[in-house]
RODRENMAR-845484 format. One record per residue (C-alpha): x, y, z; residue in three letters; chain. Coordinates in pm, 1 decimal, m for minus. Layout:
# RODRENMAR-845484
+----------+----------+----------+------+-------+
:        x :        y :        z : resn : chain :
+----------+----------+----------+------+-------+
:        X :        Y :        Z :  Ala :     A :
...
+----------+----------+----------+------+-------+
END
This chain:
# RODRENMAR-845484
+----------+----------+----------+------+-------+
:        x :        y :        z : resn : chain :
+----------+----------+----------+------+-------+
:   m168.7 :   3843.6 :   1443.0 :  Met :     A :
:   m585.2 :   3837.7 :   1476.0 :  Thr :     A :
:   m680.0 :   3691.7 :   1790.2 :  Asp :     A :
:   m908.7 :   3411.0 :   1663.3 :  Asp :     A :
:   m626.2 :   3175.4 :   1550.8 :  Arg :     A :
:   m631.2 :   2837.8 :   1789.9 :  Arg :     A :
:   m481.8 :   2554.9 :   1776.7 :  Val :     A :
:   m473.3 :   2247.5 :   2010.0 :  Leu :     A :
:   m169.3 :   2123.3 :   2163.6 :  Leu :     A :
:   m122.1 :   1770.1 :   2229.2 :  Leu :     A :
:    146.3 :   1590.4 :   2423.3 :  Ala :     A :
:    317.9 :   1310.9 :   2577.0 :  His :     A :
:    300.2 :   1423.5 :   2908.6 :  Pro :     A :
:    541.3 :   1150.0 :   3049.6 :  Gly :     A :
:    817.2 :   1304.3 :   2906.7 :  Arg :     A :
:   1028.9 :   1542.5 :   3006.5 :  Ala :     A :
:   1116.6 :   1652.1 :   2680.8 :  Glu :     A :
:    783.2 :   1676.4 :   2622.4 :  Ala :     A :
:    716.1 :   1917.3 :   2888.8 :  Arg :     A :
:   1029.3 :   2165.1 :   2771.6 :  Ala :     A :
:    896.2 :   2178.7 :   2413.1 :  Val :     A :
:    532.1 :   2204.4 :   2498.4 :  Ala :     A :
:    664.1 :   2518.4 :   2735.5 :  Arg :     A :
:    851.1 :   2688.4 :   2452.1 :  Lys :     A :
:    577.7 :   2606.9 :   2197.2 :  Leu :     A :
:    301.4 :   2753.6 :   2420.4 :  Val :     A :
:    505.5 :   3069.5 :   2518.6 :  Asp :     A :
:    572.0 :   3130.3 :   2171.7 :  Ala :     A :
:    205.8 :   3068.8 :   2019.5 :  Leu :     A :
:     66.2 :   3267.1 :   2282.9 :  Thr :     A :
:    326.8 :   3515.1 :   2217.8 :  Gly :     A :
:    252.9 :   3583.3 :   1855.2 :  His :     A :
:   m135.8 :   3583.8 :   1960.6 :  Gly :     A :
:   m236.4 :   3246.7 :   1882.6 :  Leu :     A :
:   m497.1 :   3083.3 :   2150.1 :  Gln :     A :
:   m367.0 :   2762.2 :   2280.1 :  Val :     A :
:   m628.4 :   2501.6 :   2374.1 :  Arg :     A :
:   m485.6 :   2194.2 :   2638.6 :  Leu :     A :
:   m674.2 :   1931.3 :   2788.7 :  Leu :     A :
:   m693.1 :   2053.6 :   3136.0 :  Arg :     A :
:   m500.7 :   1738.9 :   3312.0 :  Asp :     A :
:   m265.9 :   1721.1 :   3021.5 :  Glu :     A :
:   m173.4 :   2092.1 :   3123.0 :  Ala :     A :
:   m143.8 :   2003.8 :   3470.4 :  Thr :     A :
:    101.2 :   1711.5 :   3411.7 :  Ala :     A :
:    291.0 :   1943.8 :   3189.8 :  Leu :     A :
:    286.6 :   2227.6 :   3438.9 :  Gly :     A :
:    142.2 :   2510.3 :   3186.0 :  Leu :     A :
:   m211.4 :   2597.5 :   3427.5 :  Thr :     A :
:     65.5 :   2911.6 :   3488.0 :  Asp :     A :
:     44.0 :   3070.0 :   3124.4 :  Val :     A :
:   m165.7 :   3378.6 :   3096.9 :  Pro :     A :
:   m489.2 :   3333.4 :   2887.8 :  Gly :     A :
:   m423.9 :   2923.4 :   2763.7 :  Leu :     A :
:   m733.7 :   2757.4 :   2720.0 :  Glu :     A :
:   m822.1 :   2476.4 :   2931.7 :  Leu :     A :
:  m1072.1 :   2197.1 :   2849.8 :  Ser :     A :
:  m1234.0 :   1919.1 :   2984.6 :  Asp :     A :
:  m1341.4 :   1742.9 :   2651.0 :  Gly :     A :
:  m1596.4 :   1736.0 :   2398.1 :  Gly :     A :
:  m1526.9 :   1868.4 :   2078.8 :  Asp :     A :
:  m1133.8 :   1901.6 :   2141.7 :  Leu :     A :
:  m1079.3 :   2056.5 :   1767.8 :  Cys :     A :
:  m1383.6 :   2297.6 :   1718.9 :  Ala :     A :
:  m1235.4 :   2626.6 :   1613.2 :  Gly :     A :
:   m863.2 :   2507.7 :   1581.2 :  Cys :     A :
:   m648.7 :   2531.3 :   1291.6 :  Glu :     A :
:   m416.7 :   2288.4 :   1344.0 :  Leu :     A :
:   m326.9 :   1982.7 :   1590.7 :  Val :     A :
:     38.7 :   2024.9 :   1746.7 :  Val :     A :
:     96.1 :   1693.4 :   1836.8 :  Val :     A :
:    427.3 :   1617.5 :   2041.8 :  Ile :     A :
:    588.2 :   1269.5 :   2104.7 :  Gly :     A :
:    612.6 :    978.1 :   1886.9 :  Gly :     A :
:    398.9 :    816.2 :   1627.4 :  Asp :     A :
:    170.9 :    614.2 :   1936.7 :  Gly :     A :
:     97.8 :    990.8 :   2030.4 :  Thr :     A :
:      0.5 :   1118.5 :   1673.7 :  Ile :     A :
:   m257.6 :    833.2 :   1649.9 :  Leu :     A :
:   m415.1 :    908.8 :   1923.2 :  Arg :     A :
:   m446.9 :   1285.3 :   1790.3 :  Ala :     A :
:   m594.2 :   1102.5 :   1469.1 :  Ala :     A :
:   m868.5 :    946.1 :   1674.8 :  Glu :     A :
:   m932.0 :   1315.3 :   1785.4 :  Ile :     A :
:   m908.6 :   1506.0 :   1473.4 :  Ala :     A :
:  m1051.4 :   1233.6 :   1259.5 :  His :     A :
:  m1403.3 :   1358.7 :   1227.4 :  Ala :     A :
:  m1297.9 :   1697.2 :   1180.0 :  Ser :     A :
:  m1028.4 :   1719.2 :    923.9 :  Gly :     A :
:   m847.9 :   1901.8 :   1129.9 :  Thr :     A :
:   m458.8 :   1867.1 :   1047.0 :  Pro :     A :
:   m179.0 :   1757.9 :   1258.6 :  Leu :     A :
:    139.4 :   1842.4 :   1303.3 :  Leu :     A :
:    374.9 :   1604.8 :   1480.1 :  Gly :     A :
:    671.2 :   1710.5 :   1683.0 :  Val :     A :
:    895.8 :   1372.6 :   1703.9 :  Asn :     A :
:   1030.2 :   1277.3 :   2042.6 :  Leu :     A :
:    974.8 :    912.3 :   1953.2 :  Gly :     A :
:   1268.2 :    668.2 :   1768.1 :  His :     A :
:   1160.3 :    660.0 :   1390.4 :  Val :     A :
:    853.0 :    879.9 :   1416.4 :  Gly :     A :
:    726.9 :    826.9 :   1026.5 :  Phe :     A :
:    391.8 :   1031.3 :   1095.8 :  Leu :     A :
:    589.0 :   1350.2 :   1254.3 :  Ala :     A :
:    672.7 :   1630.3 :   1013.7 :  Glu :     A :
:    943.3 :   1792.9 :   1283.5 :  Ala :     A :
:   1220.7 :   1689.3 :   1516.1 :  Glu :     A :
:   1282.0 :   1801.6 :   1880.7 :  Tyr :     A :
:   1558.6 :   2017.2 :   1734.5 :  Asp :     A :
:   1360.0 :   2204.2 :   1436.6 :  Asp :     A :
:   1097.7 :   2376.9 :   1730.5 :  Val :     A :
:   1197.0 :   2724.4 :   1634.3 :  Gly :     A :
:   1123.3 :   2649.8 :   1297.4 :  Ala :     A :
:    816.1 :   2506.2 :   1329.9 :  Thr :     A :
:    681.0 :   2763.4 :   1573.5 :  Ile :     A :
:    725.1 :   3012.2 :   1272.0 :  Glu :     A :
:    628.8 :   2836.0 :   1017.2 :  Ala :     A :
:    300.5 :   2783.6 :   1221.0 :  Ile :     A :
:    267.0 :   3107.4 :   1330.8 :  Val :     A :
:    342.0 :   3243.3 :    936.8 :  Glu :     A :
:     91.9 :   2989.7 :    824.8 :  Arg :     A :
:    380.0 :   2831.6 :    620.8 :  Arg :     A :
:    259.4 :   2489.0 :    614.7 :  Tyr :     A :
:     52.0 :   2265.4 :    381.3 :  Thr :     A :
:   m154.4 :   1962.7 :    457.7 :  Ala :     A :
:   m194.3 :   1638.5 :    267.6 :  Glu :     A :
:   m461.0 :   1391.5 :    283.8 :  Asp :     A :
:   m393.9 :   1044.7 :    398.4 :  Arg :     A :
:   m623.5 :    744.5 :    317.0 :  Leu :     A :
:   m818.0 :    566.7 :    621.6 :  Thr :     A :
:   m968.3 :    247.1 :    659.3 :  Ile :     A :
:  m1311.1 :    188.6 :    797.5 :  Asp :     A :
:  m1329.9 :   m124.6 :    959.3 :  Val :     A :
:  m1685.6 :   m304.0 :   1054.1 :  Arg :     A :
:  m1694.0 :   m645.8 :   1270.4 :  Val :     A :
:  m1995.5 :   m856.6 :   1243.9 :  Phe :     A :
:  m2101.2 :  m1156.1 :   1446.4 :  Gln :     A :
:  m2380.3 :  m1395.6 :   1356.2 :  Asp :     A :
:  m2459.1 :  m1122.7 :   1084.4 :  Gly :     A :
:  m2477.7 :   m816.0 :   1311.0 :  Glu :     A :
:  m2252.7 :   m506.8 :   1343.3 :  Leu :     A :
:  m2106.4 :   m510.3 :   1651.7 :  Val :     A :
:  m1855.2 :   m259.1 :   1590.4 :  Thr :     A :
:  m1710.4 :     11.0 :   1341.7 :  Ser :     A :
:  m1435.5 :    227.3 :   1394.1 :  Thr :     A :
:  m1134.5 :    320.3 :   1192.3 :  Phe :     A :
:   m760.8 :    304.3 :   1130.0 :  Ala :     A :
:   m477.9 :    534.2 :   1015.7 :  Leu :     A :
:   m241.2 :    287.9 :   1008.0 :  Asn :     A :
:   m394.8 :    m53.1 :   1055.1 :  Glu :     A :
:   m644.2 :   m308.8 :   1147.3 :  Ala :     A :
:   m457.9 :   m639.7 :   1274.8 :  Ser :     A :
:   m638.9 :   m955.9 :   1344.9 :  Val :     A :
:   m470.7 :  m1171.9 :   1566.1 :  Glu :     A :
:   m447.3 :  m1465.7 :   1781.9 :  Lys :     A :
:   m580.1 :  m1422.6 :   2162.8 :  Ala :     A :
:   m378.3 :  m1668.1 :   2303.4 :  Ala :     A :
:    m47.6 :  m1742.3 :   2261.4 :  Arg :     A :
:    m37.0 :  m2128.5 :   2191.2 :  Glu :     A :
:   m327.7 :  m2154.1 :   1997.2 :  Arg :     A :
:   m287.4 :  m2062.0 :   1585.2 :  Met :     A :
:   m568.8 :  m1846.6 :   1461.4 :  Leu :     A :
:   m710.8 :  m1999.6 :   1173.1 :  Glu :     A :
:   m891.8 :  m1764.1 :    896.2 :  Val :     A :
:  m1024.4 :  m1736.3 :    584.3 :  Val :     A :
:   m939.7 :  m1412.7 :    356.5 :  Val :     A :
:  m1152.2 :  m1249.8 :     99.6 :  Glu :     A :
:  m1114.5 :   m984.1 :   m110.7 :  Val :     A :
:  m1427.8 :   m785.2 :   m308.8 :  Asp :     A :
:  m1629.9 :  m1072.4 :   m220.0 :  Gly :     A :
:  m1476.8 :  m1370.3 :   m270.7 :  Arg :     A :
:  m1273.8 :  m1612.7 :    m71.9 :  Pro :     A :
:   m898.8 :  m1592.2 :   m142.8 :  Leu :     A :
:   m704.0 :  m1837.6 :    121.1 :  Ser :     A :
:   m758.1 :  m2020.4 :    424.3 :  Arg :     A :
:   m465.9 :  m1940.4 :    653.2 :  Trp :     A :
:   m333.1 :  m2077.5 :    994.2 :  Gly :     A :
:   m128.7 :  m1770.4 :   1104.0 :  Cys :     A :
:    m38.6 :  m1576.2 :   1382.5 :  Asp :     A :
:   m292.8 :  m1350.0 :   1254.6 :  Gly :     A :
:   m343.6 :  m1065.1 :    964.2 :  Val :     A :
:   m235.4 :   m736.2 :    891.1 :  Val :     A :
:   m462.9 :   m505.8 :    698.4 :  Cys :     A :
:   m263.5 :   m161.4 :    617.3 :  Ala :     A :
:   m276.5 :    168.3 :    469.2 :  Thr :     A :
:      1.9 :    351.3 :    273.8 :  Pro :     A :
:     70.9 :    542.9 :    571.8 :  Thr :     A :
:     81.8 :    228.7 :    791.9 :  Gly :     A :
:    290.5 :     82.5 :    536.1 :  Ser :     A :
:    615.0 :    170.5 :    756.6 :  Thr :     A :
:    438.3 :     49.1 :   1093.3 :  Ala :     A :
:    353.1 :   m305.0 :   1161.2 :  Tyr :     A :
:    288.2 :   m374.0 :    796.2 :  Asn :     A :
:    647.2 :   m367.8 :    767.8 :  Phe :     A :
:    736.5 :   m554.4 :   1047.2 :  Ser :     A :
:    517.7 :   m828.4 :    917.2 :  Ala :     A :
:    734.9 :   m848.7 :    569.9 :  Gly :     A :
:    463.5 :   m651.4 :    398.7 :  Gly :     A :
:    580.6 :   m377.5 :    139.8 :  Pro :     A :
:    664.8 :    m40.2 :    161.3 :  Ile :     A :
:    410.3 :    233.2 :    m39.0 :  Val :     A :
:    453.8 :    516.8 :   m115.1 :  Trp :     A :
:    205.4 :    769.3 :     48.8 :  Pro :     A :
:    100.4 :    919.2 :   m298.4 :  Gly :     A :
:    m40.9 :    536.1 :   m407.3 :  Val :     A :
:   m402.7 :    468.9 :   m334.6 :  Glu :     A :
:   m412.2 :    100.0 :   m250.9 :  Ala :     A :
:   m509.2 :   m150.6 :     82.9 :  Leu :     A :
:   m248.0 :   m407.9 :    227.9 :  Leu :     A :
:   m317.0 :   m760.4 :    334.9 :  Met :     A :
:    m34.4 :   m913.2 :    515.1 :  Val :     A :
:    m17.0 :  m1267.8 :    672.7 :  Pro :     A :
:    134.7 :  m1313.6 :   1014.8 :  Ile :     A :
:    366.2 :  m1634.4 :   1056.1 :  Ser :     A :
:    111.9 :  m1797.5 :    812.5 :  Ala :     A :
:    151.4 :  m2163.6 :    766.1 :  His :     A :
:      6.0 :  m2177.2 :    397.1 :  Ala :     A :
:    154.8 :  m2270.3 :     50.3 :  Leu :     A :
:     m4.5 :  m1926.0 :    m57.9 :  Phe :     A :
:     55.2 :  m1661.1 :    187.3 :  Ala :     A :
:    243.6 :  m1358.0 :     40.6 :  Arg :     A :
:    154.7 :   m966.1 :    141.8 :  Pro :     A :
:    m82.9 :   m855.4 :   m113.2 :  Leu :     A :
:   m173.0 :   m485.1 :   m230.7 :  Val :     A :
:   m527.2 :   m457.7 :   m410.8 :  Val :     A :
:   m708.3 :   m126.6 :   m525.8 :  Ala :     A :
:   m825.9 :    105.0 :   m274.0 :  Pro :     A :
:  m1224.8 :     22.3 :   m382.2 :  Thr :     A :
:  m1135.3 :   m275.3 :   m277.5 :  Ser :     A :
:  m1280.1 :   m432.6 :     51.3 :  Val :     A :
:  m1114.8 :   m700.5 :    246.1 :  Leu :     A :
:  m1239.8 :   m928.6 :    513.2 :  Ala :     A :
:  m1119.3 :  m1177.6 :    750.6 :  Val :     A :
:  m1346.3 :  m1427.5 :    876.7 :  Glu :     A :
:  m1233.9 :  m1582.8 :   1191.1 :  Val :     A :
:  m1291.0 :  m2033.7 :   1190.9 :  Ile :     A :
:  m1082.7 :  m2124.9 :   1451.7 :  Ser :     A :
:  m1324.8 :  m2360.2 :   1659.3 :  Arg :     A :
:  m1116.1 :  m2302.3 :   1988.2 :  His :     A :
:   m945.2 :  m1987.2 :   1904.8 :  Ala :     A :
:  m1046.3 :  m1642.9 :   1939.7 :  Ser :     A :
:   m872.0 :  m1375.2 :   1817.0 :  Gly :     A :
:   m857.5 :   m993.9 :   1894.8 :  Val :     A :
:   m892.1 :   m665.9 :   1680.1 :  Leu :     A :
:   m625.1 :   m380.7 :   1699.7 :  Trp :     A :
:   m662.8 :    m86.7 :   1507.3 :  Cys :     A :
:   m323.8 :    179.9 :   1487.5 :  Asp :     A :
:   m233.2 :    m76.2 :   1829.4 :  Gly :     A :
:   m461.0 :    141.4 :   2005.3 :  Arg :     A :
:   m831.7 :     10.3 :   2057.3 :  Arg :     A :
:   m908.1 :   m321.8 :   2077.6 :  Thr :     A :
:  m1261.7 :   m606.9 :   2022.7 :  Val :     A :
:  m1248.9 :   m942.5 :   2098.6 :  Asp :     A :
:  m1307.4 :  m1173.4 :   1784.5 :  Leu :     A :
:  m1514.5 :  m1522.4 :   1887.0 :  Pro :     A :
:  m1455.7 :  m1782.5 :   1598.3 :  Pro :     A :
:  m1690.3 :  m1679.3 :   1373.7 :  Gly :     A :
:  m1655.5 :  m1347.3 :   1394.0 :  Ala :     A :
:  m1581.0 :  m1163.4 :   1039.5 :  Arg :     A :
:  m1368.0 :   m830.9 :   1015.1 :  Ile :     A :
:  m1450.3 :   m625.8 :    704.1 :  Glu :     A :
:  m1188.1 :   m311.1 :    582.3 :  Val :     A :
:  m1214.7 :    m96.7 :    329.6 :  Arg :     A :
:  m1114.1 :    298.1 :    215.5 :  Arg :     A :
:  m1217.3 :    518.1 :    498.3 :  Gly :     A :
:  m1500.1 :    799.1 :    434.1 :  Ala :     A :
:  m1292.7 :   1047.7 :    606.4 :  His :     A :
:   m916.6 :   1080.7 :    583.5 :  Pro :     A :
:   m657.9 :   1208.4 :    811.2 :  Val :     A :
:   m497.0 :   1497.0 :    702.8 :  Arg :     A :
:    m76.2 :   1551.4 :    812.8 :  Leu :     A :
:     87.7 :   1897.6 :    771.6 :  Val :     A :
:    417.3 :   1899.3 :    576.4 :  Arg :     A :
:    646.7 :   2164.0 :    634.8 :  Leu :     A :
:    904.6 :   2094.2 :    395.8 :  His :     A :
:    888.6 :   1952.6 :     14.8 :  Glu :     A :
:   1108.0 :   1656.7 :     81.2 :  Ala :     A :
:   1036.1 :   1349.9 :   m146.9 :  Pro :     A :
:    922.3 :   1027.0 :     35.6 :  Phe :     A :
:   1234.5 :    856.5 :    m78.8 :  Thr :     A :
:   1434.4 :   1098.7 :    105.3 :  Asp :     A :
:   1240.1 :   1074.3 :    447.0 :  Arg :     A :
:   1269.3 :    638.6 :    438.2 :  Leu :     A :
:   1648.5 :    714.9 :    424.3 :  Val :     A :
:   1643.5 :    950.2 :    711.4 :  Ala :     A :
:   1387.6 :    766.0 :    899.0 :  Lys :     A :
:   1557.7 :    431.9 :    841.6 :  Phe :     A :
:   1929.7 :    511.6 :    804.4 :  Gly :     A :
:   1965.8 :    370.8 :    504.6 :  Leu :     A :
:   2315.5 :    387.3 :    328.4 :  Pro :     A :
:   2321.5 :    532.4 :     11.5 :  Val :     A :
:   2733.0 :    662.6 :     22.6 :  Glu :     A :
:   2788.1 :    625.5 :   m326.7 :  Gly :     A :
:   2529.7 :    722.2 :   m503.2 :  Trp :     A :
:   2570.8 :    979.0 :   m815.9 :  Arg :     A :
:   2231.5 :   1054.0 :   m928.0 :  Gly :     A :
:   2122.9 :   1171.4 :  m1305.8 :  Thr :     A :
:   1949.5 :   1483.2 :  m1211.4 :  Ser :     A :
:   1991.3 :   1772.4 :  m1431.9 :  Glu :     A :
:   2086.7 :   1961.5 :  m1154.0 :  Arg :     A :
:   2382.6 :   1733.6 :  m1091.8 :  Arg :     A :
:   2470.1 :   1732.1 :  m1503.4 :  Arg :     A :
:   2443.9 :   2112.7 :  m1456.4 :  Arg :     A :
:   2709.2 :   2131.1 :  m1160.8 :  Gly :     A :
:   2912.2 :   1877.6 :  m1362.7 :  Ala :     A :
:   2914.4 :   2095.4 :  m1651.0 :  Ser :     A :
:   2970.5 :   2434.8 :  m1469.8 :  Asp :     A :
:   3275.4 :   2241.2 :  m1352.3 :  Ala :     A :
+----------+----------+----------+------+-------+
END
């Protein structure tokens, strides 16, 4: 192995499993000649500062010179890593310690195989569509950010409904009194979008989604639009303000009159894949879907029947 191979390791240090997995990854990767970079405070929390040759960082461009970002935790930790890696395009490899973990590629029990795949470069990276989000107030741009999963416009106060007008491609579509509106990517279709009643969209489909949350309106159905479309939500409540959440991590206060525009992101997030399993299998595994009784019609099964 050459000495110039480097990975960034990010973890949820508050979990005992994360500390154990991080130790195993760091020991194995450094043992194979790879350099491992960690944030200094995370390395301290994980109890890894005693590892010889570990590269500790206090911030800055964490992904510089890294071929991978290895993320230990649930989807929330991977979304945090997506913020760090978004600008550089460095691929993310998630080791799931959460519950569902749709964004993760490996599970807690797969750490040995994951280490081998990293060392031997037996992995691929796929681009995942993101959304660019802009917030305007009185015609002035006040905030610009991105999201991998979704941007949700939500009411700020529990007791007040949010009044919004939604727009697609520069034309008004409908006015809703609602708890909020979710604008999601196909990657985020299994997250907040799914909980709000939106459709699951396969990652290979390029599209944007808009889903109202508890809307009091005749026409308030989930929408799937072209990836070239521009979605907009205008807050028109006189007395109720809102809040914008991006990937459940970054917030922006939305006073009456605020306008939120969502379009396809200029830069995708790259997720590492170790297996060629179809997305259908991922859905079945992650949601525990019942498939007993399925016979299938694949050529492999037909050959199996004839061989028998």
